[in-house]
C-alpha positions, 0 to 999 in steps of 0.5 A: 483547509478543505475537509473531506469525508470518504464513505463506502456503501454496501453490506459486504463491507460491514459484514466483513465479506470484502476489505475496503482498500479504496478509502486509504488510497483516496485519502492519500490522493486527497492529502497530496493536494491539501485536502484533509480527510476528517472521517471514513464511514461505511454505510449499509444498503439501506435507501434512507440510511444512505441519504441520511448518512451522506447528507450528514457528511456533506453538512460537515465537509466540503467534499464527500467521496462515496464508493460502491452500490452502483452495479447493474443488479437490484441490490445496488440502490445507491443511484436512487438514493442520490437522486433523492438526496440531490432533489433530482426531477428526472433521469437522463442517459449519458451518451459517453458512458453508454458508449463505454458500456457497449465497448467494454461488454463487447470486448469481453464477448458479452451481450449488452443487457438492459440492466447494463444500459441502465447504468448510463442512466443518471439523475438529472442533477448530476454531472458525469465523469465517464468511467473508462475502466467500467460500466458505472459512471462517476457521478458528481453532485454540486450543492449550493451553499444554502443547502448545507451551509457551505459549498459541497460536492459529492463524488459517487464512484464505483466500488471496484478498486480497479475502477475506483483507483484508476479513475481517482485522478479524474476526481482529483482533477475536478477537486483542484479545478473547483476548490481553492486549496491550501498548500501542503508539504509532506516528506516521508522517510522509510526506516527498518530494523527498529520498533516504533516505540524505540524509534520515537525514543531515539529521535525524541530530542529532534521531534520535541524541537520541531517548529510548531507548524511541523507535524510528524507521524509514525506509520508502522507497517510489517513489510516496509517498516516505520514510515516517518511523515513530516508535514507542513500545511499552508505557507509558501511551498518552496520555503516549506520544502527548504525548511523540511530539508533542514529538519531532515538533516538533524533526523538523519544524524540520529536515525541514519542506521535505520533510514533506508529511503528518504522517499515513500518507498519499499525495501524491495524497490530500494534493493533493486535500485542498489543492484541496478546502480552497481550492475549486480544481481541477486537470488533467493533460497526460501524455506519458511518464507515460501517464495515471498521474498522473490514475490516482493522483488518481482513486484517491481517492474524491471526486476529481471535486470537483477533478479536471477531466480529463487529456489523454494526449498521447503523440503529438506530434500530440496535443501540437500539435493538442489542447494547442496546443504550437507545432510550432516547439517540437517541431522545435527543442528536442523534446517532452522540453523545458521549452518543451514541458511549459510549453505542455502545462500551459497548454494543458490548463489552458485546455482544462479551465478548471482552476486548476492543471495539471501536465504531463510529458514524458520518456524512461522507457526503455529505448529512446529516449535520445539523447546529450543526453537520457538514459533517466530524463529528465523535464521537468515543467511546472506552471501556475497563475494565478501563471504557468507553470514547469518542472523537470528531473529524471533518474531512473536506474531501469527503465521502471516505476519511472521512470514512478512517480517521474515521476508522484510528482514531478509530484504533489509539484510541484503540491502545492508550487505550491498551497501557494505560491499559496494559503497563503503 
């Protein structure tokens, strides 16, 4: 199997100034074509360290994808290090990238400075994939077998995620054209409402009986739940797909109550697909989630087909005056209660005219707790033509993760209500 290393270059990552989001996307794209990522490495802005680190990765892997350090300022030193690593004797100006530099800066009304033009200047040992999204080119260095003991290719990409991810398909295309790749079959199922450990226990008999060449991975996420990824490397792709289908039948018998999608998906997209399928609409009334449910819903293109609106009723006055929650409920049992979220859900459904609604009220923390209402407590109400009901959950995380769990759990309850109403 072809191995790859992903390297990020720049002190800003090592000191925690920015978060590396490129590596995971690159790794996913490589895995999809049968390339195994063996390591992710962050390298500081030091000329010799860059050379030594990349040389080490090239000696262990056939492919190295490096990001960062290609800007127009003096602290971007990667290009010089790559020239030395590749034993380049000189430089050349790539006309396609130079034209793109002029096009991009002119479209922004900016003057094209000499340091901008210099971005199109590349070592003579490299090939260029013109960066259609930025001014720094993707540089491709191909090393003969005698250099590192095997054929190796280094792809140097800009570090800006918009550019890196946008141009990644071109790198993948080059890899497919220049390497003989093993077949790989992945299938992902999405679960929600069960902890990773409990899920593992539930499906343990099935997992223990998997064929030796099938590999199961648990990939937990606060918002999407636990992904189950089943993989087979090598062999005949069509036959492997059939074998995976057979295994998934057994998995669904054990975990069907928690599986919400048999593809790599999100709760918000699953909810949207259900609503569109049945020609129904939804709305939200949010207190402790502060609009996060609505944000997740509208992150899906076309969500205006089914999402009518949301009321962020953080203050009790909004719960009372906009959503119609009786003040007696607030005074007697408080805003974080079954009674309150049920009235919130009914209120926003009436206000918008939606078929379904979901409401949240809770204590995300770190303050606001009382002896009987701890941090992490949330009440979630769901309303439809069948009636209105509420559920209580307690999550013991920090504020951000609590809010994410509140929102995801609300979406899952909404999903289950749609299924109960429309498909049973």
